C-alpha positions in Angstrom: 0.2 0.1 -0.1 1.1 3.5 -1.0 2.0 5.4 2.0 3.1 8.9 0.4 2.3 9.6 -3.0 4.8 12.3 -5.2 3.7 15.5 -5.2 4.0 18.2 -7.8 7.6 20.3 -7.8 8.6 23.9 -8.9 12.3 25.0 -8.8 14.2 27.3 -10.6 17.1 26.1 -12.9 20.2 25.5 -11.1 18.3 24.9 -7.8 17.6 21.5 -5.8 14.7 19.3 -5.9 13.2 16.2 -4.5 10.5 14.0 -4.9 9.5 11.5 -2.4 7.0 8.2 -2.3 7.0 5.4 0.3 4.9 2.0 0.5 4.5 -0.6 3.2 4.8 -4.4 2.3 6.0 -7.9 2.9 8.7 -8.1 1.7 9.7 -4.5 2.1 9.0 -3.2 -1.7 11.6 -1.9 -4.2 11.0 1.4 -6.2 11.9 2.7 -9.8 11.3 6.2 -10.7 9.7 6.9 -14.2 9.8 10.5 -16.2 7.6 10.8 -18.7 6.9 7.1 -18.2 10.6 5.7 -19.1 12.5 4.2 -16.3 15.3 6.3 -15.3 18.8 4.7 -14.8 19.5 4.5 -10.8 16.3 6.0 -9.4 15.9 3.3 -7.4 15.5 4.7 -3.9 12.0 6.0 -2.1 13.5 9.5 -2.7 14.1 11.0 -6.3 16.8 14.2 -5.9 18.0 16.8 -8.6 21.0 18.8 -7.0 20.9 20.9 -9.9 17.7 20.9 -12.1 17.7 21.9 -15.5 14.9 23.0 -17.8 15.2 19.4 -19.5 14.6 17.9 -16.2 10.5 19.2 -16.5 8.1 16.3 -17.0 5.7 14.0 -15.5 7.2 11.7 -13.0 5.7 8.8 -11.2 7.3 5.5 -9.4 6.7 1.7 -9.5 6.7 0.5 -6.3 7.4 -3.6 -6.4 7.9 -6.5 -4.1 7.2 -10.5 -5.1 3.4 -10.1 -4.2 3.4 -7.6 -7.2 3.3 -3.7 -8.7 1.6 -0.7 -8.1 2.3 2.6 -9.6 2.2 6.2 -7.9 -0.1 9.3 -8.9 1.8 11.2 -11.5 3.5 14.2 -10.1 4.6 17.3 -12.1 8.1 19.1 -12.3 8.1 22.5 -13.5 11.6 23.9 -14.1 11.8 27.8 -14.8 14.4 29.4 -16.5 14.7 32.7 -14.1 13.2 33.5 -11.2 10.8 36.6 -10.6 10.4 36.3 -6.8 9.6 39.2 -5.2 6.7 42.2 -4.2 5.3 44.8 -6.4 3.7 47.7 -6.0 2.0 49.9 -8.5 -1.2 51.7 -9.8 -3.8 51.4 -12.3 -4.0 53.9 -15.3 -5.5 57.8 -14.7 -5.2 57.5 -10.9 -8.0 54.6 -11.0 -6.5 52.9 -7.7 -3.7 50.8 -6.6 -2.1 47.3 -6.9 0.4 44.9 -5.2 1.6 41.8 -7.0 3.6 38.8 -4.9 5.7 36.8 -6.7 7.1 33.3 -4.8 10.5 31.4 -5.3 8.7 29.3 -7.3 7.0 31.9 -9.9 3.6 31.4 -8.4 2.0 34.7 -8.1 -0.7 36.6 -6.2 -2.3 39.9 -7.0 -4.3 42.3 -5.0 -6.1 45.5 -6.7 -9.0 48.2 -6.3 -10.2 49.8 -9.5 -11.0 53.3 -7.5 -13.0 54.7 -10.4 -15.2 51.6 -10.9 -15.3 50.0 -7.2 -13.9 46.9 -8.5 -11.6 44.6 -6.3 -9.0 42.5 -8.7 -8.1 39.2 -6.7 -5.5 36.7 -8.5 -4.2 33.7 -6.7 -2.0 30.5 -7.7 -1.2 31.5 -10.9 2.0 31.2 -12.9 4.8 33.3 -14.1 6.1 31.9 -17.6 9.9 31.7 -18.5 9.6 35.4 -20.6 8.0 37.3 -17.3 4.3 37.0 -18.6 1.3 35.9 -16.3 -2.6 36.2 -16.5 -5.6 35.0 -14.6 -9.3 35.2 -14.9 -11.6 36.4 -12.0 -15.3 35.2 -12.0 -16.0 36.2 -8.3 -18.5 39.0 -7.9 -17.1 40.5 -11.2 -15.6 39.3 -14.7 -12.2 40.3 -15.2 -9.0 38.8 -17.2 -5.9 40.3 -16.3 -2.7 40.0 -18.1 0.8 40.9 -17.7 4.5 40.8 -18.0 7.4 41.0 -15.7 10.3 42.7 -16.9 14.0 41.9 -16.4 14.4 45.4 -14.6 11.9 44.7 -12.4 8.9 46.7 -14.1 5.6 45.5 -14.4 2.9 46.5 -16.9 -0.8 44.9 -17.8 -4.2 45.5 -18.9 -7.4 44.1 -17.3 -10.5 43.3 -19.5 -14.0 42.4 -19.0 -16.1 44.1 -16.5 -13.5 47.2 -16.7 -10.7 47.9 -18.8 -7.5 49.7 -17.5 -3.7 48.9 -17.8 -1.6 49.3 -14.8 2.0 49.4 -14.1 4.1 48.8 -10.7 7.8 47.8 -9.7 10.0 45.6 -7.5 10.0 46.8 -4.0 14.0 47.0 -2.8 14.8 44.7 -0.1 14.4 46.5 3.3 13.7 46.8 7.2 10.8 45.1 6.9 11.8 41.8 4.5 11.1 39.6 7.6 7.5 40.7 7.3 7.0 40.3 3.5 4.3 38.4 2.1 0.1 37.3 1.8 -2.0 37.7 4.7 -5.1 36.6 5.1 -8.1 37.4 7.7 -11.6 37.2 8.1 -14.4 38.4 10.9 -15.8 36.5 13.4 -19.2 36.6 12.8 -19.8 37.5 9.0 -18.2 36.8 5.8 -16.2 40.4 5.8 -12.5 39.5 4.9 -9.0 41.4 4.2 -6.1 40.3 2.3 -2.7 42.4 2.6 0.3 42.0 0.6 3.3 43.2 2.8 6.1 44.6 1.0 9.7 44.3 2.2 10.5 47.9 2.4 7.6 49.4 4.5 4.9 49.6 2.5 1.9 47.5 2.2 -1.6 47.0 -0.1 -4.9 45.8 1.6 -7.9 44.8 -0.1 -11.0 44.4 2.3 -14.5 43.0 0.9 -18.3 42.8 2.6 -20.9 41.3 1.0 -21.0 43.1 -2.3 -19.0 46.2 -0.9 -15.2 46.3 -1.6 -12.1 48.4 -0.9 -8.6 49.0 -1.1 -5.3 50.8 -1.3 -1.7 51.1 -0.4 -0.5 51.5 2.6 2.4 51.3 5.2 3.8 48.6 7.6 6.4 49.3 10.3 9.1 47.2 11.3 7.0 46.1 14.2 4.6 44.8 11.9 1.9 47.9 12.2 -0.4 47.8 9.0 -1.9 51.1 8.2 -3.7 51.7 5.0 -6.4 54.8 4.7 -9.1 54.5 1.6 -11.5 57.1 0.8 -14.2 55.0 2.9 -12.4 52.7 5.6 -9.0 52.7 7.7 -7.4 49.3 8.1 -5.3 48.8 11.0 -3.6 45.6 11.9 -0.6 44.0 13.7 1.6 41.2 12.4 3.4 38.8 14.5 6.7 38.4 13.1 7.5 35.2 15.2 4.0 33.4 14.9 2.8 35.0 11.4 -0.3 35.2 13.0 -2.6 39.0 12.1 -4.9 40.7 13.7 -6.6 44.1 13.3 -9.8 45.8 12.3 -11.6 47.7 9.4 -13.8 50.9 10.4 -15.6 53.1 7.9 -18.0 51.6 5.2 -17.2 48.4 6.4 -16.7 47.4 10.3 -15.5 44.4 11.0 -12.6 42.9 13.6 -10.3 40.5 11.8 -8.0 37.7 12.6 -5.9 36.0 10.0 -2.2 35.0 9.4 0.2 34.6 6.6 0.3 31.2 4.1 2.6 29.5 6.3 0.8 29.7 9.3 -2.8 29.2 7.9 -1.1 26.2 6.1 -0.2 24.6 9.4 -4.2 25.4 10.6 -6.4 22.6 10.2 -10.2 21.7 11.8 -9.8 18.3 13.9 -12.1 15.9 15.6 -14.8 16.4 13.7 -18.5 14.8 14.9 -22.0 14.4 14.0 -24.8 13.6 16.5 -28.1 12.8 14.4 -30.9 10.3 14.5 -30.0 7.0 12.6 -32.5 5.3 10.6 -33.0 3.1 7.5 -32.9 4.1 3.8 -32.4 7.5 3.3 -32.6 8.1 7.2 -29.3 6.1 7.2 -26.0 8.6 8.7 -23.5 9.5 6.1 -20.7 11.4 7.1 -18.1 12.5 4.6 -14.5 14.2 4.8 -11.5 14.9 2.9 -8.0 13.9 3.2 -5.6 17.0 1.6 -2.1 16.6 1.2 0.5 14.0 -0.3 0.6 11.6 2.8 -1.4 8.9 4.3 -3.3 9.6 7.9 -3.7 7.7 10.5 -7.6 8.1 11.3 -10.1 6.7 14.0 -13.8 6.8 13.0 -16.5 6.1 15.7 -20.0 5.7 15.7 -21.5 5.7 19.1 -25.1 4.9 20.5 -24.9 3.0 23.6 -22.4 5.4 25.4 -24.8 8.1 24.6 -27.7 6.7 26.6 -25.2 6.2 29.9 -24.0 8.7 32.3 -22.9 11.5 32.1 -24.4 11.7 28.6 -28.2 10.1 29.5 -29.3 11.1 25.6 -32.6 9.0 25.4 -33.6 7.0 22.4 -29.8 5.9 21.5 -29.0 3.4 18.4 -28.6 0.1 20.6 -26.0 -1.0 18.0 -24.3 1.0 15.5 -23.1 -0.6 12.5 -20.0 1.6 11.1 -19.2 1.3 7.4 -16.5 3.0 5.9 -16.1 3.9 1.7 -14.1 5.7 -0.5 -16.2 6.0 -3.5 -18.4 2.9 -3.7 -15.7 0.7 -2.8 -16.2 -0.4 1.1 -12.8 -0.2 3.2 -13.9 -1.5 6.3 -16.6 -2.4 8.7 -17.5 -2.7 12.2 -20.3 -3.5 14.6 -18.2 -3.7 17.9 -15.0 -2.7 19.1 -14.4 -5.8 21.1 -11.9 -7.0 18.7 -9.3 -4.3 18.5 -10.5 -2.5 22.2 -7.3 -1.7 23.3 -5.9 -0.1 20.3 -9.2 1.8 19.4 -9.2 3.2 23.3 -5.7 4.2 23.0 -6.2 6.2 19.6 -9.2 7.9 21.5 -7.2 8.7 24.6 -4.5 10.3 21.9 -7.5 12.5 20.5 -9.1 13.7 23.7 -12.3 11.7 22.7 -14.3 10.6 25.5 -14.0 6.9 27.1 -16.5 4.1 25.3 -18.4 2.2 27.2 -17.4 -0.9 28.8 -20.1 -3.1 26.8 -17.9 -2.5 23.6 -21.4 -2.2 21.6 -20.4 1.1 20.2 -18.9 0.7 17.0 -15.1 2.1 16.2 -12.6 1.8 12.7 -8.7 2.4 13.3 -7.2 3.0 10.2 -4.6 4.5 7.8 -6.1 6.3 4.7 -4.5 7.9 1.9 -5.2 11.5 0.4 -8.8 11.3 -1.1 -12.7 11.5 -0.3 -14.4 9.2 2.0 -17.8 8.5 4.0 -18.8 6.6 6.9 -22.0 5.3 7.0 -24.2 4.8 10.3 -26.8 2.7 10.2 -28.8 0.2 13.0 -28.5 -3.6 13.1 -31.8 -5.0 11.5 -32.9 -1.5 10.6 -33.3 -0.3 14.1 -33.1 3.8 14.5 -31.9 5.9 17.4 -29.4 9.1 18.2 -26.2 8.5 17.3 -23.1 10.0 17.2 -20.4 10.1 14.2 -16.8 10.7 14.8 -13.6 11.5 12.8 -10.4 11.9 14.4 -7.3 12.7 12.9 -4.6 11.1 14.6 -1.6 12.6 12.6 0.7 15.9 13.5 0.5 18.6 12.1 2.1 19.5 8.8 1.7 22.1 6.2 -0.7 21.1 3.7 -1.7 18.0 5.6 -5.0 18.3 6.7 -8.4 16.5 6.9 -11.4 19.3 6.1 -14.9 19.3 4.9 -17.3 17.1 7.4 -20.3 16.5 5.7 -23.0 14.7 7.1 -26.7 13.8 5.6 -29.0 12.6 8.3 -32.5 13.1 9.4 -33.1 16.7 11.6 -35.8 17.5 13.8 -36.5 19.2 16.8 -34.9 18.3 20.4 -33.0 15.4 20.9 -33.9 15.0 16.9 -31.6 18.1 16.4 -28.6 17.3 13.9 -25.7 18.7 15.5 -22.3 18.7 14.0 -19.3 19.8 15.9 -15.3 20.4 15.0 -12.5 21.9 16.9 -10.2 24.7 15.5 -6.9 23.5 17.7 -4.5 26.1 18.9 -2.6 28.3 16.6 -4.2 30.6 13.9 -8.1 31.3 13.2 -9.7 29.5 10.8 -12.6 31.1 8.1 -15.3 28.6 7.6 -18.2 28.1 4.9 -21.1 26.2 6.8 -23.8 24.8 5.1 -27.0 23.3 6.0 -28.9 21.5 2.7 -32.3 20.6 2.1 -34.1 21.8 -0.6 -30.5 21.4 -2.7 -30.3 17.7 -1.7 -33.9 16.9 -4.2 -31.4 17.9 -7.0 -29.5 14.1 -6.1 -32.7 12.1 -5.8 -33.4 12.3 -1.8 -36.9 12.5 -0.8 -38.4 14.0 2.5 -36.1 16.5 2.6 -36.0 18.9 5.3 -38.0 22.3 3.6 -36.3 24.8 5.4 -33.3 24.7 7.2 -32.3 26.8 10.6 -28.8 26.9 10.7 -27.1 28.1 14.0 -23.3 28.2 14.6 -22.1 28.0 18.7 -19.2 28.6 21.1 -20.5 26.5 24.0 -23.7 28.4 24.6 -23.0 31.5 22.5 -24.5 32.1 19.2 -21.6 32.8 16.9 -23.9 33.4 13.6 -27.1 31.8 12.4 -28.9 31.9 9.0 -32.4 30.6 7.5 -32.0 30.6 3.8 -28.9 32.0 2.4 -30.2 33.7 -0.7 -30.9 37.0 1.7 -27.9 36.7 3.4 -25.9 39.8 3.1 -22.6 37.5 2.6 -24.6 35.3 -0.4 -21.5 36.1 -2.9 -19.2 35.2 -0.7 -21.0 32.4 -0.1 -21.4 31.4 -3.7 -17.6 32.1 -4.0 -16.6 29.9 -1.2 -18.4 27.3 -2.4 -17.3 27.1 -5.7 -13.6 27.1 -4.1 -14.6 24.6 -1.9 -15.7 22.2 -5.1 -19.0 22.1 -3.0 -22.4 21.7 -5.7 -24.4 25.1 -5.6 -27.1 25.8 -3.0 -30.9 26.0 -3.8 -33.0 28.5 -2.9 -34.3 27.3 1.2 -31.1 26.0 2.0 -29.1 28.2 4.6 -25.2 29.5 4.9 -23.3 31.4 6.6 -19.3 32.6 6.5 -17.2 33.1 9.5 -13.6 33.2 11.1 -13.3 31.2 14.3 -11.0 31.4 17.3 -9.4 28.2 18.3 -12.1 26.1 20.7 -14.7 24.3 20.5 -17.7 24.8 18.3 -21.0 23.3 17.2 -23.6 23.5 14.3 -27.0 23.2 14.7 -29.5 22.2 12.0 -33.3 21.9 12.8 -36.6 23.3 10.8 -38.8 25.9 11.3 -41.9 25.6 13.1 -40.7 22.2 14.3 -40.5 20.4 11.1 -38.5 17.5 10.0 -36.7 16.1 7.0 -33.1 14.9 5.6 -30.4 17.7 5.9 -27.0 17.7 4.5 -24.6 19.6 7.1 -21.4 20.7 6.1 -18.4 22.5 7.3 -15.6 24.1 4.9 -12.3 25.3 5.1 -11.8 28.6 3.2 -8.4 29.8 2.1 
């Protein structure tokens, strides 16, 4: 079984780069790396290293892993070798005094651009585009307004370009020189606690900064300054943006005051890349047919993760929980696509390992009877569903939990809880829980889908979900029908970014930026109604 897939890499010509894969098997497997399908001479280790990559080394790489039992081929990973580097921060303006912009290019020539065309009140947001060997870049922006942006970075560090679509305007910029704020340079993202308001800030090495803020259909942005202590100050014609960056942690706190008012929390790309949702759980009434509870989750990154999945019924009915009407004998089945990976209807066999994993995850202890269900396994990156039903079609309340047992690593995370189950009132309320661990605040999209499920052939759906996000007993945010939300456009954009299907009228959704802590999502029906609903929590960039 492959436990680590090779990942795409980018490097400047002459630089060192490596790809890695690993697998478990008996006897121990051997490795043969390939480029564009052809074996590479001498490339027979788990790690493929190039000490000085050249443009000709670019291509599609994979590795064949074999032992006497057979062979498997890894996923394909692209290696990009750029002829030259355009890394740096660039500040500039749109023609005729129509606003300002900032461009950030990373060491691998990946780019991010923020701008605000003040004459038209249009934000410009481009992320994860590539600057090619001749310095050219382009990206299309479809959220909110339709724009196509194209530009070129010259050898002397000057930038020229144009926008097309909703607004056509030229722009120019220049690379910022190294200076006293070099250690702070980068892209920072932050959001508001109880709304979809957000800010993105590009900080330069020379004491300059650019901030773009959005709230609902409103946007604003301008250039400003940053001090060596990390104090950001940007004043526009309508707003004042202030922020404080902690250089040692990469975290940011701040506020926007004026036409847009919000308190912000976030951080730089490295700090946010390490943050993840953990201890994902959902409590619901489990039935049969469409009433079976289905929890979906995604493992992102390159490496396999140890995961503990639990379907808790009997333990919920005992002290200290004392939940009435629990599912007496949960049956838990794990799927990847249509393939069943594991089934469990009781934890007696693996009890010691499951209990140890539960203690590691900080989960409550399961009852001594051993009639709850659990699966302890290692899963490769991908999409998974855990289905919980009752033995012989029995119904009752159950808690579905998915715990990530791995250590924190950038880009390696479990994200996107999505549970479909019956939602009602009282003890039949559909309740999802998750934890934002210590570190950076996390921006999330929370959705309660009822009418939208009819497009997938689900019957008996909850006609009008009521969505409530809580921290303890405190209501953080709530929504009934996303189409009436001030964050409607941000919800649409966030759903698209997350790869989620489009919502229907009558579904509910909200966006919030959450400080570290424990959170619950409650889904009920208006007027005490009940039906099948899908509760989802997505991480947002």
